[in-house]
TIKOL-904171 format. One line per 4 residues: number of its first residue (from 1); their letters; for each residue x, y negated, z of C-alpha. Coordinates in nm, 3 decimals. Layout:
NUM	a	X Y Z | ...
END
This chain:
1	mirr	-0.089 3.583 -1.365 | 0.065 3.249 -1.263 | 0.044 3.178 -0.891 | -0.145 2.862 -0.801
5	lrvf	0.101 2.616 -0.656 | 0.018 2.407 -0.351 | 0.081 2.040 -0.432 | 0.077 1.749 -0.189
9	vgal	0.021 1.401 -0.334 | 0.073 1.077 -0.142 | 0.178 0.718 -0.205 | 0.321 0.419 -0.023
13	gaev	0.464 0.113 -0.189 | 0.484 -0.260 -0.246 | 0.729 -0.475 -0.439 | 0.906 -0.678 -0.173
17	nafs	1.064 -1.016 -0.236 | 1.326 -1.073 0.032 | 1.281 -1.450 -0.007 | 0.900 -1.465 -0.012
21	pipl	0.717 -1.669 0.254 | 0.422 -1.424 0.241 | 0.479 -1.142 0.493 | 0.308 -0.808 0.437
25	draa	0.120 -0.619 0.708 | -0.140 -0.344 0.730 | -0.411 -0.590 0.625 | -0.226 -0.650 0.298
29	feal	-0.255 -0.279 0.219 | -0.619 -0.269 0.326 | -0.687 -0.558 0.086 | -0.563 -0.358 -0.213
33	wlle	-0.536 0.019 -0.162 | -0.552 0.207 0.164 | -0.706 0.550 0.109 | -0.695 0.812 0.381
37	agei	-0.616 1.180 0.330 | -0.885 1.352 0.126 | -1.062 1.026 0.042 | -0.995 1.042 -0.332
41	gpdd	-1.190 1.303 -0.524 | -1.136 1.448 -0.873 | -1.413 1.230 -1.014 | -1.297 0.908 -0.846
45	evpl	-1.091 0.634 -1.006 | -0.728 0.699 -0.916 | -0.544 0.393 -0.781 | -0.231 0.298 -0.974
49	iaap	-0.002 0.356 -0.675 | -0.116 0.722 -0.673 | -0.110 0.776 -1.051 | 0.022 1.136 -1.028
53	lrra	-0.314 1.236 -0.879 | -0.484 1.213 -1.219 | -0.282 1.491 -1.375 | -0.275 1.687 -1.051
57	falq	-0.655 1.692 -1.037 | -0.668 1.800 -1.403 | -0.433 2.090 -1.333 | -0.640 2.185 -1.030
61	aage	-0.951 2.194 -1.247 | -0.761 2.421 -1.487 | -0.686 2.662 -1.204 | -0.308 2.605 -1.197
65	idvi	-0.260 2.425 -0.865 | -0.430 2.332 -0.540 | -0.412 1.961 -0.454 | -0.381 1.820 -0.104
69	qglc	-0.420 1.441 -0.112 | -0.249 1.253 0.166 | -0.240 0.885 0.251 | -0.223 0.658 -0.056
73	vgaq	-0.145 0.292 0.017 | -0.024 -0.001 -0.188 | -0.010 -0.377 -0.138 | 0.020 -0.685 -0.355
77	pggp	0.388 -0.793 -0.366 | 0.510 -1.018 -0.088 | 0.779 -1.049 0.175 | 0.911 -0.765 0.395
81	iala	0.652 -0.546 0.565 | 0.606 -0.588 0.940 | 0.811 -0.306 1.091 | 0.541 -0.164 1.318
85	dyla	0.291 -0.151 1.032 | 0.537 0.015 0.794 | 0.634 0.277 1.052 | 0.268 0.350 1.124
89	lrdq	0.189 0.401 0.755 | 0.500 0.608 0.694 | 0.430 0.829 0.994 | 0.069 0.873 0.884
93	llad	0.189 0.991 0.543 | 0.432 1.233 0.708 | 0.159 1.359 0.941 | -0.065 1.428 0.641
97	laaa	0.219 1.623 0.481 | 0.269 1.826 0.798 | -0.103 1.896 0.821 | -0.102 2.028 0.464
101	gpvd	0.109 2.325 0.570 | 0.361 2.489 0.336 | 0.365 2.329 -0.010 | 0.548 2.402 -0.332
105	ivll	0.557 2.044 -0.464 | 0.543 1.697 -0.311 | 0.436 1.424 -0.556 | 0.493 1.070 -0.434
109	glhg	0.383 0.740 -0.583 | 0.642 0.493 -0.458 | 0.764 0.159 -0.591 | 1.139 0.152 -0.550
113	ataa	1.174 -0.202 -0.413 | 0.983 -0.169 -0.086 | 1.141 -0.313 0.227 | 1.033 -0.362 0.586
117	egip	1.181 -0.571 0.863 | 1.512 -0.402 0.940 | 1.468 -0.134 0.669 | 1.603 -0.268 0.339
121	hces	1.487 0.029 0.128 | 1.178 0.211 0.248 | 1.186 0.469 -0.032 | 1.523 0.600 0.090
125	dila	1.379 0.620 0.441 | 1.061 0.798 0.330 | 1.235 1.052 0.107 | 1.494 1.141 0.369
129	mvra	1.215 1.220 0.613 | 1.006 1.407 0.356 | 1.304 1.623 0.258 | 1.378 1.694 0.624
133	avgr	1.014 1.790 0.678 | 0.974 2.032 0.385 | 1.326 2.174 0.362 | 1.533 2.237 0.050
137	kpvi	1.300 2.462 -0.147 | 0.990 2.253 -0.229 | 1.014 2.022 -0.529 | 0.994 1.649 -0.455
141	avly	0.896 1.437 -0.756 | 0.872 1.059 -0.741 | 0.708 0.801 -0.965 | 0.890 0.466 -0.963
145	dphc	0.823 0.119 -1.093 | 1.116 0.008 -1.314 | 1.152 -0.300 -1.091 | 1.320 -0.077 -0.836
149	hltr	1.651 -0.044 -0.654 | 1.804 0.291 -0.754 | 1.989 0.440 -0.455 | 2.210 0.741 -0.403
153	svla	1.994 0.880 -0.124 | 1.678 0.881 -0.335 | 1.844 1.083 -0.609 | 1.996 1.316 -0.350
157	dadl	1.667 1.387 -0.174 | 1.432 1.406 -0.474 | 1.437 1.658 -0.758 | 1.279 1.426 -1.012
161	vfay	1.252 1.046 -1.017 | 1.088 0.894 -1.324 | 1.020 0.523 -1.383 | 0.762 0.379 -1.618
165	keyp	0.925 0.285 -1.947 | 0.726 -0.025 -2.040 | 0.724 -0.381 -1.909 | 0.437 -0.483 -1.910
169	hddi	0.360 -0.151 -1.741 | 0.116 -0.007 -1.994 | 0.233 0.354 -1.949 | 0.195 0.420 -1.575
173	fdva	-0.039 0.716 -1.610 | 0.145 0.855 -1.913 | 0.474 0.873 -1.721 | 0.295 1.007 -1.414
177	dtlv	0.143 1.289 -1.620 | 0.486 1.385 -1.754 | 0.633 1.377 -1.404 | 0.369 1.615 -1.272
181	ddal	0.417 1.861 -1.559 | 0.794 1.859 -1.515 | 0.759 1.909 -1.139 | 0.567 2.228 -1.212
185	rvar	0.841 2.339 -1.453 | 1.100 2.290 -1.178 | 0.890 2.476 -0.922 | 0.848 2.771 -1.160
189	gdid	1.219 2.785 -1.239 | 1.184 2.681 -1.602 | 1.420 2.382 -1.570 | 1.706 2.288 -1.337
193	pvva	1.732 1.908 -1.308 | 2.071 1.739 -1.297 | 2.105 1.360 -1.276 | 2.366 1.098 -1.364
197	aydc	2.341 0.720 -1.348 | 2.509 0.408 -1.486 | 2.530 0.073 -1.308 | 2.477 -0.218 -1.548
201	atlg	2.585 -0.475 -1.284 | 2.311 -0.706 -1.408 | 2.034 -0.921 -1.265 | 1.755 -1.011 -1.504
205	tfkt	1.414 -0.929 -1.648 | 1.370 -0.694 -1.942 | 1.036 -0.722 -2.121 | 1.004 -0.428 -2.355
209	qrpa	0.805 -0.633 -2.607 | 1.122 -0.824 -2.696 | 1.283 -0.679 -3.014 | 1.613 -0.563 -2.864
213	mral	1.445 -0.400 -2.562 | 1.175 -0.251 -2.784 | 1.443 -0.083 -2.994 | 1.621 0.047 -2.683
217	vddi	1.307 0.193 -2.526 | 1.195 0.347 -2.857 | 1.536 0.509 -2.896 | 1.510 0.649 -2.543
221	sarv	1.172 0.805 -2.621 | 1.299 0.948 -2.950 | 1.608 1.096 -2.784 | 1.408 1.274 -2.513
225	rsdp	1.165 1.414 -2.772 | 1.441 1.538 -2.999 | 1.676 1.699 -2.744 | 1.528 1.979 -2.529
229	rlid	1.822 1.950 -2.290 | 1.697 1.606 -2.182 | 1.417 1.584 -1.926 | 1.397 1.206 -1.876
233	isia	1.581 0.878 -1.929 | 1.472 0.592 -1.705 | 1.582 0.231 -1.670 | 1.580 0.053 -1.339
237	hgfp	1.526 -0.304 -1.454 | 1.591 -0.393 -1.094 | 1.413 -0.655 -0.887 | 1.649 -0.953 -0.856
241	wgdh	1.442 -1.110 -0.577 | 1.503 -0.808 -0.357 | 1.817 -0.809 -0.146 | 1.985 -0.468 -0.136
245	edtg	2.331 -0.336 -0.213 | 2.176 -0.150 -0.509 | 1.983 -0.447 -0.649 | 2.030 -0.470 -1.025
249	arvw	1.977 -0.287 -1.353 | 2.071 0.081 -1.376 | 2.005 0.371 -1.613 | 1.960 0.726 -1.492
253	vttn	1.931 1.043 -1.696 | 1.785 1.380 -1.595 | 1.892 1.688 -1.792 | 1.824 2.057 -1.771
257	gdaa	2.142 2.170 -1.597 | 2.387 1.969 -1.810 | 2.583 1.720 -1.599 | 2.816 1.618 -1.883
261	laqd	2.523 1.533 -2.108 | 2.359 1.334 -1.830 | 2.678 1.132 -1.781 | 2.725 1.068 -2.153
265	vaae	2.366 0.960 -2.218 | 2.355 0.739 -1.908 | 2.675 0.567 -2.020 | 2.541 0.525 -2.374
269	fgsr	2.216 0.358 -2.280 | 2.365 0.172 -1.984 | 2.624 0.017 -2.213 | 2.355 -0.073 -2.464
273	lvai	2.155 -0.250 -2.195 | 2.462 -0.449 -2.094 | 2.519 -0.546 -2.458 | 2.171 -0.695 -2.498
277	rdvv	2.111 -0.831 -2.147 | 2.168 -1.193 -2.246 | 1.952 -1.203 -2.559 | 1.649 -1.040 -2.396
281	qdrg	1.616 -1.289 -2.109 | 1.329 -1.536 -2.150 | 1.463 -1.891 -2.160 | 1.182 -2.090 -2.003
285	vkld	1.106 -2.448 -2.097 | 1.201 -2.693 -1.823 | 0.922 -2.905 -1.681 | 1.048 -3.232 -1.830
289	algg	1.020 -3.080 -2.179 | 0.712 -2.865 -2.122 | 0.451 -3.121 -2.227 | 0.623 -3.182 -2.560
293	avaa	0.662 -2.810 -2.624 | 0.295 -2.743 -2.555 | 0.181 -3.043 -2.762 | 0.376 -2.916 -3.063
297	arrp	0.269 -2.552 -3.034 | -0.026 -2.374 -3.190 | -0.331 -2.366 -2.963 | -0.431 -2.218 -2.732
301	vvva	-0.090 -2.228 -2.568 | -0.052 -1.967 -2.295 | 0.201 -2.097 -2.042 | 0.361 -1.843 -1.810
305	dsad	0.424 -1.992 -1.465 | 0.660 -1.707 -1.378 | 0.828 -1.885 -1.085 | 0.493 -1.872 -0.903
309	npgg	0.402 -1.516 -1.001 | 0.236 -1.334 -0.708 | 0.337 -1.010 -0.880 | 0.686 -1.082 -0.748
313	gaps	0.586 -1.212 -0.406 | 0.519 -1.581 -0.484 | 0.224 -1.763 -0.325 | 0.045 -1.833 -0.657
317	daty	-0.060 -2.182 -0.552 | 0.218 -2.399 -0.699 | 0.111 -2.706 -0.894 | 0.431 -2.809 -1.077
321	vida	0.328 -2.676 -1.419 | -0.023 -2.820 -1.389 | 0.122 -3.160 -1.303 | 0.372 -3.150 -1.590
325	lrqa	0.101 -3.082 -1.848 | -0.146 -3.334 -1.708 | 0.119 -3.605 -1.703 | 0.189 -3.529 -2.070
329	gigp	-0.180 -3.579 -2.154 | -0.245 -3.211 -2.230 | -0.605 -3.098 -2.193 | -0.828 -2.915 -2.148
333	iavg	-0.629 -2.680 -1.926 | -0.735 -2.350 -1.768 | -0.536 -2.205 -1.477 | -0.554 -1.867 -1.306
337	liwd	-0.527 -1.710 -1.066 | -0.471 -1.971 -0.794 | -0.458 -1.829 -0.442 | -0.661 -2.055 -0.214
341	pgav	-0.893 -1.860 0.018 | -0.995 -2.176 0.204 | -1.111 -2.346 -0.114 | -1.294 -2.029 -0.220
345	alcv	-1.480 -2.021 0.112 | -1.588 -2.383 0.074 | -1.709 -2.321 -0.281 | -1.904 -2.013 -0.180
349	aage	-2.068 -2.206 0.103 | -2.165 -2.484 -0.139 | -2.292 -2.242 -0.405 | -2.292 -2.239 -0.783
353	garm	-2.378 -2.573 -0.937 | -2.253 -2.773 -0.639 | -2.042 -3.083 -0.691 | -1.794 -3.161 -0.417
357	plrv	-1.451 -3.305 -0.335 | -1.199 -3.023 -0.298 | -0.831 -3.001 -0.214 | -0.685 -2.716 -0.418
361	agka	-0.346 -2.533 -0.410 | -0.011 -2.676 -0.304 | -0.051 -2.541 0.050 | 0.142 -2.219 0.112
365	cels	0.503 -2.338 0.138 | 0.748 -2.610 0.040 | 0.777 -2.462 -0.310 | 0.402 -2.492 -0.370
369	grpl	0.413 -2.855 -0.487 | 0.153 -3.118 -0.402 | -0.214 -3.032 -0.345 | -0.467 -3.132 -0.611
373	dldv	-0.745 -3.354 -0.477 | -1.034 -3.316 -0.721 | -1.406 -3.378 -0.757 | -1.514 -3.034 -0.876
377	evvk	-1.821 -2.852 -1.001 | -1.858 -2.495 -0.873 | -1.939 -2.324 -1.203 | -1.941 -1.954 -1.117
381	ivdd	-1.874 -1.720 -0.825 | -1.773 -1.357 -0.889 | -1.769 -1.125 -0.589 | -1.599 -0.823 -0.750
385	ldmp	-1.346 -0.947 -1.003 | -1.102 -0.687 -1.131 | -0.869 -0.663 -1.428 | -0.727 -0.384 -1.645
389	fggg	-0.366 -0.298 -1.574 | -0.143 0.000 -1.649 | -0.429 0.220 -1.762 | -0.632 0.153 -1.447
393	rwpv	-0.810 -0.137 -1.278 | -0.656 -0.389 -1.039 | -0.904 -0.514 -0.776 | -0.917 -0.887 -0.707
397	grav	-1.238 -0.935 -0.513 | -1.412 -1.269 -0.470 | -1.307 -1.550 -0.700 | -1.451 -1.884 -0.808
401	rvda	-1.442 -2.103 -1.117 | -1.430 -2.477 -1.059 | -1.414 -2.748 -1.327 | -1.276 -3.097 -1.276
405	eglt	-1.117 -3.369 -1.487 | -1.019 -3.152 -1.782 | -0.918 -2.862 -1.558 | -1.078 -2.520 -1.529
409	lilc	-0.938 -2.344 -1.224 | -0.995 -1.982 -1.121 | -0.943 -1.956 -0.744 | -0.910 -1.623 -0.562
413	errt	-0.925 -1.504 -0.202 | -0.670 -1.225 -0.257 | -0.334 -1.332 -0.395 | -0.328 -1.157 -0.733
417	qcfa	-0.130 -1.180 -1.054 | -0.314 -1.279 -1.372 | -0.298 -0.955 -1.568 | -0.563 -1.008 -1.832
421	teaf	-0.801 -1.243 -2.010 | -1.084 -1.108 -1.793 | -0.955 -1.340 -1.520 | -1.109 -1.618 -1.730
425	trfg	-1.372 -1.457 -1.951 | -1.561 -1.309 -1.654 | -1.631 -1.672 -1.561 | -1.746 -1.775 -1.908
429	vdla	-1.424 -1.955 -2.001 | -1.376 -1.988 -2.379 | -0.999 -1.962 -2.407 | -1.005 -2.067 -2.773
433	rmha	-1.126 -2.414 -2.669 | -0.837 -2.469 -2.429 | -0.527 -2.661 -2.525 | -0.327 -2.476 -2.256
437	vivk	-0.392 -2.170 -2.040 | -0.156 -2.144 -1.741 | -0.118 -1.789 -1.612 | 0.044 -1.700 -1.282
441	stgh	0.245 -1.413 -1.426 | 0.579 -1.330 -1.583 | 0.515 -1.056 -1.835 | 0.217 -0.839 -1.750
445	fets	-0.027 -1.089 -1.901 | 0.115 -1.053 -2.253 | -0.062 -0.733 -2.359 | -0.403 -0.888 -2.300
449	frpv	-0.332 -1.252 -2.391 | -0.115 -1.212 -2.701 | -0.410 -1.137 -2.936 | -0.586 -1.462 -2.834
453	agti	-0.284 -1.689 -2.787 | -0.174 -1.933 -3.052 | 0.162 -1.955 -2.876 | 0.314 -1.816 -2.558
457	vpar	0.551 -2.051 -2.374 | 0.741 -1.948 -2.059 | 0.778 -2.239 -1.817 | 1.087 -2.289 -1.606
461	gpgv	0.988 -2.464 -1.289 | 1.061 -2.438 -0.918 | 0.909 -2.158 -0.716 | 0.971 -1.849 -0.509
465	ladd	1.045 -1.649 -0.827 | 1.265 -1.907 -0.999 | 1.521 -1.738 -1.226 | 1.832 -1.924 -1.107
469	fsll	1.972 -1.638 -0.899 | 2.262 -1.852 -0.780 | 2.015 -2.033 -0.553 | 1.904 -1.716 -0.371
473	pyrr	2.067 -1.655 -0.029 | 2.162 -1.290 -0.086 | 2.312 -1.108 0.212 | 2.342 -0.750 0.080
477	lsrp	2.384 -0.785 -0.298 | 2.689 -0.603 -0.438 | 2.929 -0.809 -0.649 | 3.036 -0.855 -0.922
481	vwpl	2.701 -0.883 -1.097 | 2.594 -1.072 -1.410 | 2.503 -1.361 -1.449 | 2.651 -1.466 -1.114
485	dpta	2.977 -1.309 -1.239 | 2.970 -1.358 -1.618 | 3.221 -1.082 -1.703 | 3.061 -0.807 -1.491
489	kggp	2.995 -0.497 -1.705 | 2.935 -0.216 -1.457 | 3.013 0.150 -1.517 | 2.918 0.508 -1.425
493	lpwt	2.795 0.578 -1.073 | 2.989 0.887 -0.960 | 2.766 0.960 -0.664 | 2.476 1.071 -0.882
497	fear	2.660 1.369 -1.029 | 2.589 1.572 -0.716 | 2.234 1.637 -0.835 | 2.037 1.901 -0.649
501	sr	2.040 2.234 -0.826 | 1.801 2.514 -0.735
END
């Protein structure tokens, strides 16, 4: 008879943009996910940040494990977390772990690019303290976003670290399920994880829907399925708007006790990523050419305003792309989601059907552009907007549709990336009738919007997430790194070969 393992599950994470003007605090976590110990039940919807809970609850129902759920918190991306708030959340998670008593496995939903004031990599901090708390024997397994910074200390303190494979992140729960199953295999002595990593010395974005990245990710999946010695191959796409010595793309490979294989496979796929890094980058259309590009494209044209993507810490209230299209005579135009809680409050006070002058957007920072002064109609108010993302639901909360002068604007109280068409269709917007649909997103919108888009056009405008990395005031970034150093190619990371062996 197999002994029931005691499994602790917790989560703490947010993608932090070191250059964002939007600081994160406890309220930012409360606005998205802040669930206390024991608050999530087996029949509840599992928040994305705590995705390993889904499989853990299923295994508990099957009689294999006992689950102890600790603090699970996640925030919309922004700037560094206020130090006191981060320390309070971290210590609460550690207190929940201590209260759980002896455990066999610790499952953690982290991000990989979380930073607080004075702590450039919170995941390294958390895992060092978790390992110190539980000792060497319990298995620590971590779920990472691929937009992470892969550090030596994380791989030294954790037994398993798996990142989602897809960008857009359509496989969060699938990877989480695999992580949980493999953590049980480690705890039962069936596998002995060994890790090696390769530094690609590259800053960029790597959408897995692009042909070269699609081929790479498919080959990774096929290799893991076909070789029982391989446990996992993950790619850290990196988060170029973070500022850490380990910022950048990396590949890490987990094998069953075979260090040489881990090194060889990491070098193989790391070199392949370097070889395709240039061709897979989206080349956005500059603002002075955007109107012509949209006018010539098949409608509806979905325009990605990636420089103002709140999913990377931007304010989501910039008006540059709107202005460029209006000046080119493009219309009608729909835009979402624009973060403007003040405008939302005024619209809610006026009520549906009201007509009123309204100043919209262009308010958060110097990279937000000029405000739009419009005479609007308040068309619809939705109190509980949410969108599908990663196999779960992403809560938005109260949002408002206003129409004015050929514009349909979806305004939100909570700064939230536009993940899906529901951001418009919940308000009765017929996307097929639009000439252009501007989405505040970089890549996550594509899964939902591609079936309805005539054309998808990435815009290249100013903003907090602009892709000219030479303009970012890095203080910690290791050099050389492409494209700042065009010949940088990277190489194996020797520090990862010291993988923990049971």
